[in-house]
N, C-alpha and C positions, 0 to 999 in steps of 0.2 A: 329477425328470426330466420328468414330464408338463408341468409349468409351462414349462420351457424349450422343449419341443416346441410348445406352444400359442403361446408368444411368437414362435417362428420362423414358424409359420403366419401369425400376425398380421402380421409383417414382410412376408412374401410378399404378403399380401392388399393391401398398400399400393402395390405396384409397378404401374405403368401398364399393363403387358402381362399381368398375372395377374388372374384372377377366381376367387375362392373363395367358395362359398356353402354354408351348412348346410341340409340338408333335415331338418326336425324329424320325429320319429316320428308326430306328428299328421297329417302329410301322407299317411300310408299307404304301402303298398308300391309300388315302382316297378321295372319290368323291368331298368333299368340297374344296380340294386343287386345283382342276382344274378349278373351276368356283367360283370366289370370290363373297361372298354375305354377307349381314348384316341383322341379324334378329332383328327387332325393335319391341318394345312394346309401344303402344300408350295408355298412361294412361287414357286420356279423353274418348277414344273409348273402352277401356278395350279389345283391340285387338292386335294381332301380325300381322305384315306384313313383307315382305322380300324386300329388295332392292338388286337387282342382276345386275351385269355388264357383258356384253358380248363384243365381238369384234366390233359389230355394234351398240351398244347402251346400255341403261340401262332401267330397268323397276321396278315398284313396283308390287309385287305379293301378292294377298290377301288370298291365300291358302298356308300357310307356312308348311304344314304337312311334306313333303319330306325334306325340309330344316331343320326343327326341328329335324328330325330323324338323318340326317347327322351330325348336330352339336352335338347331344347327343353321337353318336358313336365316333366322334373325341374327345370329352371331356373325354370319358372313356379311350381312348388310349393315352391321353396326360399325361404329368407329373402333379403332384399335384401342387396347388398354391405354397406351401412351396418349393417343389423341383424345380419349375420353377424359383422362386426368388433366390434359391441357385445356380442354373446354371447360371443365369444372373450375380450374384456376382462373380462367378468363372471366367466368360468370361471378366468381367470388370477388374479383377485383372490381367488377362493374357495380357491385352493390355497395352503397355507402355504409359506413359504420353506423 
């Protein structure tokens, strides 16, 4: 089952409008890992908003500055798109059929 999930993630990573990057443990802790969020761009409004989840609920946040900064920092510390795909391919090969 894990193999199929990784294959699906790899398929998504090849789409032109999707970016998937792995942040290795060696990169250390990052604020974005402790509180999941999604940074959304709304084309019609030409605006970014954040969808954030907590233990007690979820919210849309109209001031995405801090979240954009965290995402940028995590992006810089993550593997490149190509290295991420290579890592996924290696893990897929490691998992027996």
